[in-house]
C-alpha positions in Angstrom: 20.3 29.1 3.6 17.3 27.2 2.1 16.5 23.5 2.4 17.5 22.8 -0.9 20.8 23.9 -0.3 21.0 22.1 2.7 20.1 18.9 0.9 22.6 18.9 -1.8 25.7 19.7 0.6 24.1 16.8 3.3 23.9 14.8 0.4 27.2 14.6 -0.2 28.8 14.8 3.1 27.0 11.7 3.5 28.1 9.7 0.5 32.1 11.2 1.7 31.0 9.6 5.3 29.8 5.9 3.9 32.8 5.8 1.5 35.4 6.4 4.6 33.4 4.0 6.3 33.5 1.4 4.1 29.6 1.2 4.2 27.4 -0.7 2.8 24.6 1.8 0.5 22.2 -1.1 -0.4 21.6 -1.8 3.2 20.6 -0.9 6.9 22.7 1.4 8.3 24.5 0.8 11.3 24.7 4.6 13.4 26.3 4.0 16.3 29.2 1.7 14.6 29.6 4.3 12.8 30.4 7.1 15.6 32.2 4.6 17.1 34.3 4.1 14.4 35.4 8.1 13.8 36.1 7.8 17.7 33.1 9.9 18.6 32.5 9.5 22.4 28.5 8.5 22.7 26.8 8.7 25.6 22.9 7.8 26.1 21.2 9.3 29.3 17.3 10.0 30.3 16.9 13.8 29.0 13.3 15.7 29.5 14.1 18.6 26.7 16.8 17.4 24.4 17.2 15.0 21.5 20.6 14.8 21.4 24.2 17.2 22.4 26.9 17.3 20.1 30.7 18.4 21.6 32.8 19.8 18.7 36.9 19.3 19.3 36.9 23.0 20.6 35.2 21.9 23.8 36.6 18.8 24.2 34.5 16.4 22.0 34.0 14.7 19.7 31.4 13.5 21.8 27.7 12.8 20.9 24.9 12.8 24.3 22.1 11.3 22.8 18.4 10.9 24.7 17.9 7.3 26.2 14.3 7.8 26.5 13.7 7.8 22.7 13.1 5.4 20.5 15.1 3.5 18.8 13.8 4.5 15.4 14.2 8.3 16.8 17.2 7.8 19.1 19.0 6.7 15.4 17.7 9.6 13.7 19.0 11.8 16.3 22.2 9.5 16.0 22.4 10.6 12.5 22.1 14.3 13.2 24.8 14.4 15.8 26.5 12.6 13.3 26.2 15.2 10.7 27.3 18.1 13.5 30.7 16.6 13.4 31.3 15.3 9.4 30.6 18.8 8.9 32.9 20.7 11.1 30.5 22.5 13.3 30.3 24.0 16.3 28.7 22.3 19.5 25.0 22.2 19.4 21.8 21.0 21.9 18.8 19.5 19.7 15.9 20.5 21.3 13.1 18.2 22.2 10.8 19.2 19.0 9.1 17.5 16.3 11.5 18.6 13.2 7.9 17.9 11.3 6.4 21.0 13.3 9.4 23.1 12.0 10.0 21.5 8.4 10.7 24.2 5.9 9.1 27.1 8.2 12.7 28.9 8.5 12.9 29.1 11.9 16.0 26.1 11.7 19.5 27.6 11.4 21.7 26.6 8.6 24.0 24.1 10.7 20.9 22.3 11.6 19.5 22.5 8.9 22.5 20.3 7.6 22.3 18.6 9.8 19.2 17.3 10.0 19.2 16.6 5.4 22.7 14.4 6.5 20.9 12.3 8.8 18.1 11.7 5.9 21.2 10.8 3.5 22.9 8.4 5.5 20.5 6.9 6.9 18.9 6.7 3.3 21.3 6.5 0.6 19.8 6.2 -2.9 20.7 2.7 -3.6 19.2 1.1 -0.2 15.8 2.9 -1.2 15.6 1.3 -4.1 16.7 -2.0 -3.0 13.9 -1.8 -0.3 11.4 -0.6 -2.7 12.8 -3.4 -5.2 11.3 -5.6 -2.7 8.1 -4.2 -1.1 6.3 -2.9 -4.6 8.9 -3.7 -7.2 10.5 -0.1 -7.1 7.7 2.0 -7.3 6.3 3.5 -4.5 2.0 3.7 -5.0 0.8 3.4 -1.5 1.8 5.1 2.2 2.0 1.4 3.2 5.2 1.3 0.9 6.8 4.2 2.0 6.4 2.9 5.6 7.2 -1.0 4.9 10.5 1.4 3.5 11.0 2.9 6.9 11.1 -0.4 9.1 13.4 -1.9 6.0 15.8 1.0 7.2 15.2 2.0 10.7 13.6 5.6 10.3 10.8 7.4 10.8 7.4 7.2 8.3 7.1 10.7 7.7 10.9 11.1 7.1 10.6 8.7 5.1 7.9 10.4 2.9 9.9 13.7 3.2 13.0 12.2 1.7 12.0 10.0 -1.0 11.0 13.4 -2.6 14.5 14.6 -2.3 15.6 11.1 -3.8 12.4 12.0 -6.9 11.0 8.7 -5.9 8.0 10.5 -4.9 5.8 14.0 -5.9 5.3 16.4 -3.4 2.0 16.2 -4.2 1.7 12.7 -3.1 4.2 13.1 0.2 1.6 16.1 1.2 -1.1 13.5 1.3 0.8 10.7 2.7 2.5 12.5 5.4 -0.7 13.5 7.3 -1.9 9.9 7.3 -1.6 8.5 10.9 1.3 5.8 10.8 -1.1 3.2 13.1 -3.6 3.3 10.9 -0.7 1.5 8.1 0.5 -0.7 11.1 -3.7 -2.2 11.5 -3.5 -2.4 7.1 -0.4 -4.0 7.1 -1.7 -6.3 10.1 -4.6 -7.3 8.4 -6.5 -4.8 10.2 -6.3 -5.8 13.3 -5.1 -3.3 16.7 -1.8 -2.5 17.3 0.0 -1.7 20.1 0.8 2.4 20.6 4.3 1.7 20.0 4.3 -1.4 18.0 5.5 -1.7 15.4 5.2 -4.0 11.9 7.2 -5.6 10.0 6.0 -6.9 6.4 8.1 -10.7 5.7 7.3 -11.5 1.7 9.1 -14.0 -0.1 11.6 -11.2 -1.1 12.5 -11.4 2.5 14.5 -14.9 1.9 17.9 -13.8 3.6 17.1 -10.6 5.3 17.4 -9.0 8.3 14.6 -7.3 9.9 16.0 -5.1 13.0 12.8 -5.1 15.3 12.4 -3.9 19.0 10.1 -5.5 21.8 6.7 -5.3 21.2 6.9 -5.0 17.6 5.3 -7.6 15.4 6.3 -9.4 12.6 3.0 -10.4 9.8 3.4 -12.5 6.9 2.1 -11.6 3.6 2.5 -14.9 2.3 -0.8 -17.5 0.8 -1.4 -19.9 3.7 2.6 -19.8 4.2 2.9 -20.0 8.3 6.0 -19.4 10.9 8.0 -23.1 11.3 10.8 -21.2 13.2 10.7 -18.6 15.7 13.8 -18.1 18.1 14.2 -17.4 21.3 12.5 -14.3 22.0 9.5 -14.2 19.5 6.5 -15.7 20.2 3.2 -16.4 17.9 0.6 -13.4 18.1 -2.5 -12.2 16.5 -5.2 -10.2 18.2 -7.9 -12.6 17.9 -6.2 -15.6 18.1 -7.3 -16.9 14.6 -3.6 -16.8 13.1 -1.2 -17.6 15.5 1.5 -19.0 13.8 0.9 -16.3 10.8 2.6 -13.5 12.9 4.8 -13.3 15.6 5.9 -10.4 17.7 9.6 -9.9 19.1 9.9 -10.1 23.0 12.5 -9.0 26.1 13.7 -12.4 26.0 15.5 -11.7 23.4 18.2 -8.9 24.2 19.5 -5.9 22.2 21.7 -6.4 19.4 21.1 -10.2 19.6 19.8 -12.4 16.1 17.8 -15.0 15.7 17.3 -17.2 13.2 13.4 -17.4 11.8 12.2 -19.8 9.0 8.8 -20.2 7.5 7.2 -22.8 5.6 5.3 -21.5 2.7 3.5 -24.0 0.9 4.8 -23.1 -2.8 8.7 -23.8 -1.6 10.3 -26.8 -1.1 13.2 -25.6 1.3 12.1 -23.0 4.1 12.1 -19.3 3.6 14.8 -18.2 6.3 15.7 -14.8 7.7 16.9 -13.4 10.7 15.7 -10.8 13.0 18.5 -8.9 15.2 16.5 -6.5 18.0 17.1 -3.0 17.9 16.6 -1.2 21.2 17.6 2.4 22.4 20.8 2.7 23.6 21.8 4.1 27.2 24.8 4.2 29.0 28.1 4.7 27.5 28.9 2.8 24.1 31.3 0.6 25.1 28.4 -1.3 26.7 26.5 -1.5 23.1 25.7 -4.4 21.7 28.4 -4.2 18.1 
């Protein structure tokens, strides 16, 4: 099976999963909630050599074991991959901790792994959600790698995986995707943060006028940056603090701290000189899961 066929199969399966679960395909997808809704038992614990494991009904499943040592973005992708195994009726599978980008397209993936991997992309990045994100970010058509990075932040996906999927969605040509995939995300984060030096694992979430009413899913250490002329954070919830690398603009950027508990949400208000009312949006802490799903935030 080639990747094109794997994606055709996976795209249909993902749409069916969205339909069966009543998922809004224009927004951020809550994959952990999807597993719970399908009565899949889920646990996360540190695993040195595995991303995750899927146990089929034939092996007393369905159940999924996730690596608790992964960051939230990689863990979400792994959960969607294991969900793909379940929805596609696959056998029990253990997914090794090897960067998918190193094996992408080299023919070494078994057929069931190809379709599960493709399912993860289509499940987390359905076309309506990607189009909605691009409309807010750049008017609908990505022309810079930063646009792909921002889509990834809105949908809770990796930069490399988002670039690849934009090609699947026919929103980016393969040539530019190959160029963008070579760009280190660290440079994009710094660019979006105004050239500031970023901590190694911090993500950057850009706030614009189009962010009104949106929800930012961010983990501790992530930075929210205003791309609005002369705007400042007027209200920050408990768990967000002013951030800047040089002290020059302490209210134009904010960092998420551990005071914001996993799953907890807070209201942000931004004062914009050209608006009579504050711009409002929410932030939700999306942290890696650990332990049993019964203890995870909704």
